[in-house]
C-alpha positions in Angstrom: 0.0 -0.1 0.0 1.2 3.5 -0.9 1.1 6.5 1.3 -1.9 8.1 -0.4 -3.9 4.8 -0.1 -2.9 4.6 3.5 -4.3 8.0 4.2 -7.4 7.5 2.4 -8.1 4.2 4.1 -7.3 6.1 7.5 -5.0 3.1 8.4 -2.5 4.5 11.0 -0.7 1.2 11.0 0.0 1.4 7.2 0.8 5.0 7.4 3.6 4.2 10.0 5.2 1.6 7.6 6.0 4.5 4.9 9.1 6.5 5.2 8.7 9.9 6.8 11.0 12.7 8.2 10.8 14.5 11.6 12.7 17.7 11.3 11.3 19.4 14.4 11.3 17.3 17.4 12.7 17.9 20.9 14.0 14.5 22.2 13.2 15.3 26.0 9.6 15.2 24.9 9.9 12.9 21.9 9.9 9.4 23.4 7.6 6.3 23.1 5.2 6.6 26.1 4.6 2.8 26.1 8.4 2.2 26.2 8.8 4.6 29.0 6.2 2.9 31.1 7.5 -0.6 30.3 11.1 0.4 31.3 10.3 2.6 34.4 6.8 2.1 35.4 6.2 5.9 34.9 3.0 6.8 33.0 3.2 9.9 30.9 -0.2 11.2 30.0 -0.5 13.7 27.0 -2.6 16.8 27.2 -6.1 16.5 26.0 -7.3 20.2 25.8 -5.8 23.4 24.4 -3.5 24.8 27.2 -4.1 28.3 28.5 -0.5 29.2 28.7 3.1 28.3 28.4 3.1 28.0 32.1 0.6 25.2 32.0 3.0 23.4 29.7 6.0 24.0 32.0 3.8 22.5 34.8 3.1 19.5 32.7 6.8 19.1 31.8 7.8 19.3 35.5 5.2 16.7 36.6 5.9 14.1 33.9 9.5 14.7 32.8 11.7 17.0 34.9 11.1 15.2 38.2 11.7 11.8 36.8 14.7 12.2 34.2 16.8 15.1 35.4 20.1 13.2 35.6 22.7 12.0 33.1 21.1 8.5 33.1 17.6 9.9 32.7 18.8 12.1 29.8 20.2 9.1 27.9 17.0 7.1 28.6 15.0 9.9 27.0 17.2 9.9 24.0 16.8 6.1 23.7 12.9 6.5 24.1 13.0 9.0 21.2 14.8 6.6 18.8 12.3 3.8 19.9 9.4 6.2 19.0 11.0 7.3 15.7 11.5 3.6 14.7 8.0 2.6 15.6 6.6 5.7 13.6 8.5 5.0 10.4 10.8 7.9 10.7 14.0 7.4 8.5 15.4 10.9 8.9 15.5 12.4 12.5 16.8 15.8 13.5 17.3 16.0 17.3 19.8 17.4 19.5 20.9 18.7 23.0 20.6 22.3 24.3 24.0 23.9 24.9 23.2 24.2 28.7 22.8 20.4 28.8 26.4 19.8 28.0 27.5 20.7 31.6 24.4 19.4 33.2 24.4 15.9 31.9 27.6 15.3 29.8 30.4 16.6 32.0 31.1 19.5 29.7 32.5 17.1 27.2 31.2 17.3 23.7 32.6 14.0 22.7 30.6 12.3 25.5 27.6 14.1 24.3 28.1 13.0 20.7 28.8 9.3 21.6 25.6 9.2 23.8 23.6 10.1 20.7 25.5 7.9 18.3 25.6 5.0 20.5 21.9 4.9 21.2 21.2 5.6 17.5 23.3 2.7 16.3 22.0 0.4 18.9 18.3 1.2 18.6 17.7 2.5 15.0 20.8 2.5 12.9 18.5 2.6 9.7 17.4 6.1 10.6 19.5 9.1 9.3 20.5 11.1 12.3 20.9 14.8 12.0 22.4 16.1 15.2 21.5 19.5 16.3 22.8 22.2 18.6 20.1 23.9 20.7 20.1 27.5 22.1 17.5 28.6 24.7 16.4 32.1 23.8 16.0 33.3 27.4 19.7 32.7 28.3 22.1 35.6 28.3 24.1 35.9 25.1 27.6 35.8 26.6 26.5 32.6 28.4 25.3 31.1 25.0 28.4 32.2 23.3 30.7 30.5 25.7 28.7 27.3 25.6 28.6 27.3 21.8 32.5 27.6 21.6 32.7 24.0 23.0 30.6 22.8 20.0 32.5 24.4 17.3 34.4 22.6 14.7 32.6 19.3 15.3 31.5 17.9 11.9 29.1 15.6 13.7 26.5 18.5 14.0 24.0 19.2 11.2 22.2 22.2 12.4 21.7 24.9 15.1 18.2 25.9 16.4 17.0 28.8 18.6 13.9 28.1 20.8 12.0 29.4 23.8 10.1 32.5 24.4 10.1 34.5 21.2 9.9 37.8 23.1 12.7 37.1 25.6 15.2 39.2 23.7 15.7 40.8 20.3 16.6 38.2 17.5 19.6 40.5 16.5 21.4 39.5 19.7 22.0 36.2 18.2 23.6 37.3 15.0 27.3 36.7 16.3 26.5 33.0 17.2 24.7 32.4 13.9 27.6 34.0 11.9 29.9 31.4 13.5 27.4 28.7 13.0 27.2 29.6 9.2 31.1 29.6 9.2 31.0 25.9 10.6 28.6 25.0 7.7 25.6 24.2 10.0 22.0 24.5 8.7 20.6 27.6 10.4 17.1 27.3 12.1 15.1 29.1 14.6 11.7 29.0 16.3 9.9 32.0 15.0 6.4 33.0 14.1 4.6 30.5 16.6 3.8 33.2 19.0 5.2 36.2 17.2 4.2 37.9 13.9 4.8 37.5 10.3 7.2 40.5 10.4 9.1 38.7 13.1 9.7 35.8 10.8 11.0 38.0 8.1 13.2 39.8 10.5 14.7 36.6 11.8 15.3 35.1 8.5 17.1 38.2 7.3 19.1 38.9 10.5 20.2 35.2 11.1 20.3 34.3 7.4 18.0 31.2 8.3 17.7 28.2 6.1 14.6 26.9 7.9 12.0 28.2 10.4 10.5 26.0 13.1 6.8 26.8 13.0 6.6 30.0 11.1 2.8 29.7 10.8 2.3 33.6 11.4 3.6 34.0 7.9 0.0 33.3 6.7 -1.0 36.7 7.8 1.2 38.6 5.3 1.1 38.0 1.5 4.5 39.7 1.2 6.1 37.5 3.8 4.7 34.4 2.2 6.2 35.6 -1.1 9.6 36.1 0.5 9.7 32.6 2.0 8.5 30.9 -1.2 10.9 32.9 -3.4 13.9 32.3 -1.0 13.0 28.6 -0.6 13.0 29.1 3.3 11.5 26.0 4.7 8.9 25.9 7.4 8.9 22.9 9.7 5.3 22.8 11.1 3.9 20.9 14.0 -0.1 21.1 13.6 -1.2 19.3 16.9 1.3 21.4 18.9 0.0 24.7 17.4 -3.6 23.6 18.2 -3.0 22.4 21.8 -1.0 25.5 22.5 -3.8 27.8 21.3 -2.1 29.1 18.3 -4.6 27.9 15.8 -8.4 27.3 16.5 -8.6 23.7 14.9 -6.7 21.4 12.8 -9.0 21.8 9.7 -8.1 25.5 9.4 -4.5 25.2 10.1 -2.3 27.6 8.1 -0.1 25.0 6.6 -2.7 24.5 3.8 -2.4 28.1 2.7 1.4 28.2 3.2 1.8 25.1 1.1 -0.6 26.1 -1.7 1.4 29.5 -1.8 4.5 27.6 -2.9 6.2 27.5 0.5 8.3 24.5 1.4 6.6 23.0 4.4 7.2 19.7 6.5 5.1 18.1 8.9 6.6 17.1 12.3 5.9 15.9 15.9 7.4 18.7 18.2 6.7 16.9 21.5 5.3 13.5 21.0 4.8 12.9 24.9 2.8 16.1 25.6 0.8 16.5 22.4 0.4 12.9 21.4 1.7 14.0 18.2 3.8 11.4 16.3 4.3 12.2 12.6 1.9 9.4 11.3 -0.8 10.9 13.5 -0.1 14.4 12.2 -0.5 13.4 8.6 -3.7 11.4 9.4 -5.2 14.4 11.5 -4.5 16.8 8.5 -6.1 14.4 6.2 -9.2 13.5 8.3 -9.9 17.2 8.8 -9.6 17.8 5.2 -7.0 20.5 5.7 -5.0 19.0 2.9 -5.6 16.2 0.4 -3.9 12.8 0.5 -2.0 13.8 -2.6 -0.9 17.1 -1.1 0.3 15.3 2.1 2.3 12.9 0.1 3.9 15.6 -1.9 4.8 17.3 1.4 6.4 13.9 2.7 8.4 13.3 -0.5 9.7 17.0 -0.5 10.7 16.8 3.2 13.7 14.7 2.2 15.2 17.5 0.3 15.8 15.5 -2.9 17.2 12.6 -1.0 15.8 9.1 -2.2 13.1 7.6 0.0 
């Protein structure tokens, strides 16, 4: 059965069997909940209604994750659970990584130890998956702190990309220009979370200031025709997470999700999980939810799936 047929039959099991990418995933919240329960006896319940604020999400995270896995061993277990989930979901290209602050917290300030942890688990659990290792930056952290942390990651060819996430309003995007200039010098793919809470103009400002290749979320672009034109003409990819957007109150429903208008405007979009554990949002479910809601057709969703590989063979 091909992907279009799997969608039209609404057969989640068959959808899982077909190759997909996950280019917007946070491994701390990306694990397989059944595996976590089987190994630890700890039950992680997803949210079932739109959250009122990011504070509610932080409270959920503290209750289900932070209190239980806040150790080097716990961190490695979460990486393992994420590879188990990706394999289960038919993911063949996975982009995940560690926040720079986690280097000292969980890996003894040793980048080689961090890289080994991801690579060893990758090869043990799901060697068939292409791992794209990412460097993460928390937007609320002071720039001088992030610059000091980032220096430890420089020159390591194992890393594929850099991403900036957290509160979009924490500080001006321009503050991150020096770090992104160094990241570009190192050949990293440049990504940032923008346009989830901010505006279309915030997306444009970030793309131009940091010379972004890809935007995580970017759904606010739908509100500005000129910004959509810019993204399409300059081939700026948007890595979108529909269920996350809905459950964080950024869109009213899946049926009316901006991804349809963005895609039909010629913008390169991908469909991703964001946080599997909190949003019950693995990639196969995301495709199925978009199809069931009639947001996008099965043929359009398959086109998005194929293009998400960036020209690589499936």
